[in-house]
Each structure stands twice: as structure tokens, then as C-alpha cells.
C-alpha positions, -999 to 999 in steps of 0.1 A, spaced: 248 301 385 231 307 418 236 280 444 264 263 425 288 266 455 262 262 482 284 238 501 311 264 506 285 291 515 268 269 540 301 259 556 309 296 561 275 307 573 273 279 599 307 289 614 326 258 606 355 278 592 356 301 623 357 271 646 388 258 629 405 291 623 438 280 639 438 249 616 430 272 586 459 295 595 483 265 596 473 254 561 475 289 547 510 294 562 521 262 545 506 274 512 524 307 515 557 292 525 556 267 496 546 294 471 575 315 483 599 286 480 587 277 445 584 311 429 603 336 451 594 359 479 580 388 458 542 386 454 545 411 425 563 385 404 549 353 420 512 349 413 508 318 435 522 337 465 501 368 458 470 346 457 480 328 489 486 361 507 452 374 496 435 343 509 453 347 542 443 383 545 407 373 537 409 351 568 423 381 588 457 364 593 480 389 611 506 405 589 535 392 610 523 356 604 523 362 566 558 377 566 572 349 587 557 323 563 573 340 534 607 341 551 603 305 560 596 295 525 624 315 510 649 304 536 643 275 559 624 254 533 651 258 507 659 221 505 624 207 511 604 192 482 566 196 482 540 180 459 505 191 450 485 159 448 448 154 440 428 124 450 394 115 436 367 92 450 333 87 464 315 92 497 283 74 508 253 80 485 274 83 454 287 118 463 317 128 442 347 139 462 380 157 453 408 160 479 436 185 471 468 181 491 501 198 496 527 174 510 564 166 514 556 129 518 535 112 491 532 79 508 520 94 541 494 115 524 481 87 502 477 64 532 460 90 553 435 100 526 427 63 517 424 53 553 400 82 562 378 75 532 375 38 536 370 38 574 340 61 570 323 44 541 339 61 511 364 49 485 392 62 464 388 62 426 410 65 396 424 98 384 397 116 364 368 96 378 350 126 392 371 157 383 351 162 350 321 170 372 338 201 387 350 235 376 377 255 394 365 289 404 373 318 427 345 324 451 342 356 472 312 361 495 297 391 512 269 398 537 239 410 518 226 429 549 257 451 547 261 458 510 240 463 479 240 435 454 240 461 426 270 479 440 290 447 443 278 435 409 290 467 392 324 467 410 330 429 405 320 428 368 342 459 361 371 441 377 366 410 356 343 387 377 323 361 358 291 362 379 274 377 410 245 360 428 225 366 459 210 337 479 200 333 515 215 366 526 249 360 509 262 378 479 286 355 460 311 367 434 326 340 411 358 345 390 382 325 370 412 313 391 434 336 371 413 367 379 406 358 416 434 380 430 426 410 408 388 409 415 394 405 453 418 433 455 395 456 434 366 449 457 387 454 488 399 487 474 363 497 467 355 492 504 338 458 504 348 435 533 344 399 523 331 371 545 352 345 527 375 342 497 390 311 482 396 292 451 372 262 451 362 233 429 325 238 421 303 209 410 282 213 378 254 193 393 246 187 430 235 155 447 209 159 475 208 132 502 186 127 532 199 141 566 214 108 578 234 101 546 244 138 543 258 136 578 280 106 568 294 126 540 300 156 563 319 134 587 343 123 560 348 159 548 356 171 583 380 142 590 398 148 558 401 185 565 417 176 599 446 160 580 476 183 579 484 177 543 448 183 530 443 218 517 407 215 503 379 190 500 353 195 473 321 175 469 288 177 449 267 173 480 238 197 485 227 196 521 190 189 528 170 218 541 166 202 575 203 194 580 209 219 608 175 214 625 176 200 660 163 164 662 
């Protein structure tokens, strides 16, 4: 399964996530608040909240921020209605794209996603047009220079992970969505500090474009991720080897 989530790994290694940490926190706070509103403020009995909290901790979100988000969800957001909506479509070069959103205004989100895609050369498709190409997986990454692959492999598999791979200096643990929180907690308890941890949609087969076309796809991804209602953007793009080379 090595390389199956190369897009997520590359994003992390190149620091894109770090550059947008404030934006990431905003989205995680929203996810925590909505999870608390929908299923209650106790992570022990609310699996969605527990997973959202673990993702926030993986991004080193301060404990106070997490607690405020839970209180907001169980109190201030009592009358708010949120929807989890998924949009499917295509980017330039035939790249498949899935946009997961969390919104209190369906019309606003649909218009924002459609406008962003079409302005940059992409297009929305019908429900199901590309989702069959992806699997939802938990993905946890570690710095291979800090930890032994064998040690992580043994701890991860014992905790219920599906696979462990090592590529380009990154050890990647994959899990089912249901086992993500359990595996992450087990590895943290064992003393392994993750570089990233999230639940992603992973493409079964990747599309590799030249540098110019790949940049057009990346532009769409980044613009979509800038939208407040967008939680995650998944593609089957595999970046070319020279993508980060200076021209």
C-alpha cells in the first residue's frame, strides 16, 4: 500500500499544513463544536468528538481551545443546524476530486465550491462520479529518522492498524476510520509522537501530471481549502518528481 496517500504525505513534508495552522485550528474547532452539539460533550460516549479531539491534539492545539470548542458546541450552538456535505468533480488533467464540507448554509457552500472549481478550470460532477475511486482511511505519519519502522509496525498492528509503510523518510500507519482513534492513542501511549494524523480519502489509483498541470490542480486544492466550510479536499493527483524544483 506504499505511496497510496502520497498527496497527504507530501503536503505535510513540504510544510503546507504548518503554514496554515491557524486555519487548520479554525476548522478543527468547528469540527469539535459540531461533534459536541450532535453527540454530547463526553468523548467517552461520543466517538465523533473523541476522534476530533485526537486530531486537534495531533496538531498541537492547546487544551484550552479544545475545551472552549466543546463548551461552545454543547451550549452556544444548541439551536444551530449543521450539514456534512460532499461534492465530487474534476480538476484539470482529469484528476478526480472530493470536497468534504461542514456547513450551516447549504446554498452558500455549494456556490462557493462550484465557483472555485469552475473559475480555475475544474468542474462539479454528479454524486458518485468519483467517490468509487477512493477509500476512507485513517493515516498517521512519523519521522523515520526518529523511530524504528519495526517498533512502530509492532505497536500499530497490535493496536489494530491495517498497514505500515516507509517511504521517503516517513513512516505511515493506515487504519480503518473506526480504529483510527484507538490506534493513535495506543501509539501515543507507547511514546511515538506523530507528525500528522487525520482521516483521509485515499485514491486506489493515482494520476501523474506534468509540473504545469499539477500546479493548476494544486491551485484549486489550496483555494478550496481556504473556504471556511471546507474540511478536506481529496484528489488522486500524484505530484511529479520535479514539482518542488526551482525553475
